[in-house]
N, C-alpha and C positions, 0 to 999 in steps of 0.2 A: 136698270142696274142694283141703283140702290137694294133695291127688293130683295135682286139674285143675291150681292152682300150680306144681305140678313139672312135669306133661307143659309148660306152655306157656314155663317157665325151659331148659328140658331142649332144644328146639326150635332157637330160634335158638343155642343155644352149639352144636351138635352141627358139627363140624368137615366141611371140606369133600372131596371125592376129593382133589384134590391135596394138600391137610395134614394128612390121613390116611394118603400113601404118600410125600411128600415129606420122609422124616426122619432126611435127612443134613445137616450143614452142610457150605457150602463152605470149604473153606479162606480163609483172609483173605491177600490181596496176592501173590495169584499170577496168571499170563498166564492166555490164553481156556484154552488145551489143559490148564493142569494142573485145570482146574476141578472135575474130579469125580477128583479124588489125594482123597478125603472119607475121616474117621477109620477108615470101616469100608470102604474100598475094597479090592477086591481084581482079581490082574490076571485069575483066571476069572471072574469077571463081565466084566470088559472084554471080553475075547476072546467070550463066549458071545454078550456085547450084538452084536459086531460081525459074529458069524456070523448071528446070527437076523437083525439088520437088512439084511445083504446078499440070504441066502433069502428073504426078507418083500419084500423088492423085486423080486426074479426071479419069484417065485410068481403076490404083488397086480399089481404093475403092468400083465402082460397082461392078466389077470383085467380091470380095470377098465377097459382099454381096450378089449376086446371086448366088455363089458356095452355100452359108447357103442355103439359101432358094430352090436350087435345091435338095438335100442333107436332108433338110426339108420337101420337097415335096414328094421324094423316099419313106425317111423311114414312112411317111404315107399314103402309098399304092397310089401313085400318085392322089388325088382328083381333079376330075375336070381338068381343064388347067394350065399349070402351072404360065401363067399369071397374073390370078385368084388371085393363093395365095400368088406370089410374091407381088401384087398390097397388100393384105392384112395383109402380114408380114411387109413391111414397112411404112404402116400404123399405125400400133401397134396394130392390132386387136386383135390376141392373142401373149401369154405370148415369143414363139420363137423369135416373129420380132424383139426385141430390142437386140438380140444376130445379128441378120442377120445384122441389124442397125448399132450396135456399133465394131461389129466386122471388118467391113469395114473400121468405121475411128478410128479402133485400129491400121490398117496401117501407120498411120502417127507415131508412134515412130520409128519399124524398118525404113522407109524412113528415118527420122530427123538424126537418128545412121545414115546411109549408107552415106548420102550427108556429114554430118560432117566430117566423118572421111577418105572417100574415096576422095573428093574435096580437103574438108580443109585440110587434112591432120594431125586435131585436134582430141586429145582423147574423146569419147560421153561425156563421163562424165560429160565434160563442160556445154555439155546442161543445167544440172541439175542445177549446181550453181556456183559460182567464184571459188569455190572451189575444183568442178572438182567430185563431188557427190553428192546425196541427202542428205540433212540434217533433220534426219529421225526424231527428238525430235522436230523441226522446224515444220517440216511440220505437225504432228498431233499436237502441240498447234492452228497451223491459221487454220487446219481442224475444231478445237470444237470452235472456234472461231466466223467461218465464221457459220456453224449452229446457233449459239447462236446470233449472228449480225442480219443474217436474219431472224429468228423467232419474234427476238425481234421488229423488224423493223414492218411485216407481223403482227403483235398482235397490235400495235398500228395502222395501218392501217384499220384492221380489226372495231377498236373502234371507229374511228375519220372519217373513209371516207365512203358513204351511197352506197353500192353495191358493201363494199370489197370482200377480197378474203373469199368464201366458204367454212366453215370449219362445213358442215351439213353432219353425215359421213352415207353416201350411199354406200358402195361400191362397187364396179362394178363386173361383174361374174368373178371368176377365179384370184380377187385380191390379194389372198396370192402369187399365182405363179408369178406373173404378179410383185411384189415386191421383193419376192425372186431372178428372174434375174435380176431387175434392179441394186439390192443390189451388184451382182455379174459383171455387165457388165456395169454400168455409173460411177465408178471412172477410170475406165480403158480409157472410150470415154474422159470424161473430160479430164485426163490426156494426152490422146494422142492429142488432141486439145492443148491443152497449150506448147504440146514439141514442135510442128510447128509451132502454130503461135504465141505464145509470145519466144517461145524458138530459133528452127533453124531461121526463118524467122528474129525475129529480130533480132542479131547477124551477119545472114548474112548479110543483108540491114545494119546494124550497122557500121559492117567495108570495109563501102564506105565512111561513113562523121562520122567527130568527135564527133558529137552533139547526144545523145541519144533519140531525139525526131525525128529524120527520122525516124528511125527501131520503135521505139512504134508507128508512126502515120500512115506511111504503112503501117504496118503489122496488126492494127485495122483495116485500110480500108479493107485489101484482107479476114481478117475475117469475114468484115459484106458484102462482095459479096458473101461470101458463106455460108453465112446465109442468100440468096438470099432472096428477100423482094421487094415487093414495096410501102409497108407501110412508111411513113416517121417516122413515129412515132417510129415503129420498128426497122426501119433503125437507126434512130439515137441512141435511146436506146441500139443497139446491138454494133454501135463502139463505144461508151462511155464505153462500158464493156471492152471494145479491150486497150482504152486509158488508165482507171483506171489502167490494169490490168497488162499493159506493165509498166506504171510508177513503180507500184508496184514491178514489176521485179527486175527494177532497184535500187528500194530505199533496196530492200531488198537483193539482190547479187543471187538471184536466183528464181527457177519456185515454190516453195514449197507454197507459198500464196495465188497464182493465182489459180496453183490443188488446193489447199483448199477451195478456194469461189466457183469455178467451182464447183465441187464432192459436194458442201453441197449445191449450187442451183440447180443443176438438180436430185439431189437426192429429194429434198423437193417440188419440182415441181411437181416429177412424182408421190414420196408418195401419196402426198396430192391430185394429181392428181386418183389415185386408190380407195382415200378412200372416194372418194366427187364426184366424175363424172365418168372419165375415162383416161388412158392414150393415145387414140387415139386419145382424146379429145383435150389436149394438143400440140400433134404430129402436131395435124391440124391450129393450130393458123399460121393463115398470117398477122392479122392485130391486134394492141391497140390501146387503147384509149392514148390521150397524159397524164391524169392522170398518169394510168397504167405504163405507160414508166416512167416519172416522178419518181413515186414509186419504181419501179424497181432501176433504177441509183442511187439514194436513199441510199437502201439497201445497192448496192455494196460499194458508197460513205462510208457509216458508217463502213461498214466492212474493207476498207485500213485507216479510221483512226483510230479505235483499233488497225488494225497493227501495221499503224504505231507510235502510242503510246508503244505499248508492242516492238517494233524493238529497243527502245531509249534506254530502260532499258535489253533486252535480248541480243542488239548487233551484231547482226546476220553479218558476213562477207559480204563487196559490193566490194570490189576489190580482185582482183586475187592477188593471191602469187605467180604465175608463176613456179607453181611445175608438171611440163609437166609430171611426172608420178603417179597420183594419179590413184584413183580407179573408174573405169566407172560405169555408172549407177546402182546406188543403191550400 
């Protein structure tokens, strides 16, 4: 009977997987980029984490995308060669192509969680914010502001710039299905990129030096490289987005605003494309004009300004409280 009682007591007392591995205490009063500068942190662990993250991303993302494409090919009766179906899917010529592309990118979330937990021994919730969890009210505020800022600048651009955005409604074939799939998958894709590039990379690189700018700039450079382009205007456009998003994360203490802006941008771009041209056309963009790049950066800079003004009144936490046992993601 005593043994039975001991077993009943031991069961509930068993630590969870996260609690058993998240043994490092987050430093008190540091900004988002310094969260992983724990008492036992080492440059070797941070560099190993960055390399593992990048390599895993390069291997796992295409594998998941190909697996999803193979399931689609089998489910549709193996039409033609698999390579032709795969090419059509990744070009977003059919609605399921968004699932294929975004499912692969979604792997950045579990990759980031595993690296923070097993390499750095810190609770993954600190990827979301300095409070150790995502601040949902703040997130939805920034999401709404992201859409408002983007569409306001688009309107100004359309009124003042010859050959501005095309708003002539000519929906592509299957536009409704494209939009429905996009609304489900694009927020996940946008959040995944933020959790890895502005989240894990900024924190891991930030643990190497005291200045937040090292993590901001290097993570923006890696983000730009993974959105490969030889068009200088597009390269600088994406790098500027990465730097501004990184600065915003530090100034607001979490990923929420960057995720909101990323979702607003991608949903608007794909949604507008489905109604005026095609998502495949947007997916195929490999170069932009300097004017288009300037407007694009201007839209995000305007959003950053609005968030900065909002944060002055809302006052989201920007430094850690040192709570090592706060909830994980969400």
